[in-house]
C-alpha positions in Angstrom: -23.1 -14.0 -9.7 -23.9 -11.6 -6.9 -25.6 -8.3 -7.8 -26.6 -6.1 -10.6 -23.2 -4.7 -11.5 -21.4 -4.5 -14.8 -19.3 -7.6 -14.1 -21.3 -10.7 -15.2 -19.1 -13.7 -15.2 -15.9 -15.2 -13.8 -13.8 -14.3 -16.8 -14.6 -10.6 -16.3 -13.7 -11.0 -12.6 -10.3 -12.4 -13.7 -9.8 -9.5 -16.1 -10.6 -7.1 -13.2 -8.2 -8.8 -10.8 -5.4 -8.7 -13.4 -6.2 -5.0 -14.1 -5.8 -4.2 -10.4 -2.7 -6.4 -10.0 -1.0 -4.6 -12.9 -1.6 -1.2 -11.3 -0.7 -1.6 -7.6 2.9 -0.4 -6.9 3.8 -3.5 -4.7 2.4 -6.9 -3.9 -0.8 -6.9 -1.9 -2.6 -9.2 0.6 -5.8 -11.1 -0.1 -8.0 -8.6 1.8 -6.7 -5.6 -0.1 -7.2 -7.4 -3.5 -10.7 -8.2 -2.3 -11.5 -4.6 -1.3 -10.1 -3.3 -4.6 -12.0 -5.9 -6.7 -15.4 -5.3 -4.9 -15.7 -2.0 -6.8 -18.6 -3.5 -8.8 -21.8 -5.0 -7.4 -21.5 -8.0 -9.8 -18.5 -9.4 -7.9 -19.2 -11.8 -5.1 -16.8 -13.1 -2.5 -16.8 -16.8 -3.5 -16.5 -16.1 -7.2 -13.6 -13.6 -6.5 -11.8 -16.2 -4.3 -12.1 -18.9 -6.9 -10.9 -16.5 -9.7 -8.0 -15.4 -7.6 -6.9 -19.0 -7.0 -7.3 -19.8 -10.7 -5.1 -16.9 -11.6 -2.3 -18.2 -9.3 -2.7 -21.7 -10.6 -2.4 -20.6 -14.2 0.7 -18.5 -13.5 -0.9 -15.0 -14.0 -0.3 -14.1 -10.4 2.1 -15.3 -7.8 1.4 -15.8 -4.1 4.3 -15.3 -1.8 5.0 -17.1 1.5 3.9 -13.8 3.2 0.5 -14.1 1.5 1.0 -11.3 -1.0 -0.2 -11.4 -4.6 1.8 -10.0 -7.5 1.3 -10.0 -11.2 3.6 -12.1 -13.5 4.8 -11.2 -17.0 2.1 -13.5 -18.3 -0.5 -11.8 -16.3 0.7 -8.4 -17.3 0.5 -9.3 -21.0 -3.0 -10.7 -20.7 -4.1 -7.8 -18.6 -3.1 -5.4 -21.3 -4.9 -7.4 -23.9 -8.1 -7.7 -21.9 -8.5 -4.4 -20.0 -10.7 -2.9 -22.7 -13.2 -5.7 -21.9 -13.8 -4.2 -18.4 -16.7 -1.7 -18.5 -15.5 1.9 -18.5 -17.4 2.9 -15.3 -15.9 -0.1 -13.4 -12.4 1.0 -14.6 -13.0 4.5 -13.4 -14.1 3.4 -9.9 -11.2 0.9 -9.8 -8.7 3.6 -10.8 -9.9 5.9 -8.1 -9.6 3.2 -5.5 -6.1 2.2 -6.8 -4.9 5.8 -6.7 -5.9 6.0 -3.0 -4.3 2.7 -2.2 -1.1 3.5 -4.0 -0.8 6.8 -2.2 -1.2 4.9 1.1 1.6 2.5 0.1 3.9 5.3 -1.0 3.3 7.1 2.3 4.1 3.9 4.3 7.3 3.5 2.4 8.3 7.2 2.9 7.7 7.5 6.6 9.3 4.9 8.8 9.8 4.5 12.6 11.2 1.9 14.9 11.7 1.4 18.6 14.7 -0.6 19.9 15.7 -1.3 23.4 19.3 -0.5 24.4 21.4 -2.6 26.7 21.1 0.0 29.5 17.3 -0.3 29.5 16.5 2.9 27.6 15.1 2.9 24.1 16.2 4.3 20.7 13.5 5.8 18.5 14.5 5.9 14.9 12.4 8.1 12.5 13.1 8.6 8.9 11.4 10.6 6.1 12.0 10.0 2.4 10.6 11.7 -0.7 10.8 10.7 -4.3 14.4 11.8 -4.5 15.7 9.9 -1.5 16.2 10.4 2.3 15.2 13.8 3.7 15.7 13.1 7.4 17.0 10.3 9.6 16.7 11.0 13.3 17.5 8.9 16.3 16.4 9.9 19.8 16.8 8.3 23.2 13.7 7.7 25.3 13.8 6.5 28.9 10.6 4.4 28.7 9.1 2.3 26.0 5.7 4.0 26.2 7.4 7.4 25.6 9.4 5.9 22.7 6.2 4.6 21.1 4.5 7.9 21.6 7.3 9.7 19.8 7.2 7.2 16.9 3.4 7.5 16.6 3.5 11.3 16.6 6.2 11.3 13.9 4.1 8.9 11.8 1.2 11.3 11.9 3.0 14.6 11.0 6.5 13.9 9.7 6.6 17.0 7.4 5.6 19.4 10.2 8.3 17.9 12.5 10.9 18.2 9.8 10.0 21.8 9.1 10.1 22.7 12.8 13.5 21.2 13.1 14.7 23.1 10.1 13.2 26.3 11.4 15.0 25.9 14.7 18.3 25.1 13.1 18.0 28.0 10.6 16.9 30.7 13.2 19.2 33.6 13.5 20.2 33.6 17.2 21.2 37.2 18.1 21.3 36.6 21.8 
């Protein structure tokens, strides 16, 4: 074992991994699972790696071809049974980290952009914004150069709500001219 945390053996690391896998909103890669599991000083890299591999081998987790880990029904059942074995302070830290990660995943799924080249050499920038109820905006723009198209996509990614509200404001303005 690594440090002086509350997690003391491999079984507790497995409980923690299952706890995390049961609470993420979509499958996650190795690095993310590692970051979320390292919420306690008692967890070391090599023990974590071994425990993660064991959980896949025993059918508690799946590992997709894309390298993403997801919990199985078996893992979910065992997680629910064993989660009270995880020290409360570790669960609190873990829940805080999970909430931040899940917000990031939701955001990624709600704001999407793509850049595609057209047959005439220009580019189409597609920008969409969703909320919990569905699609809010789907906008396609033409850009003459790829660097401009990528700039538009990047700016939309940073502030989609502000762009949406400015478009709505422009469209709703009373034009008395």
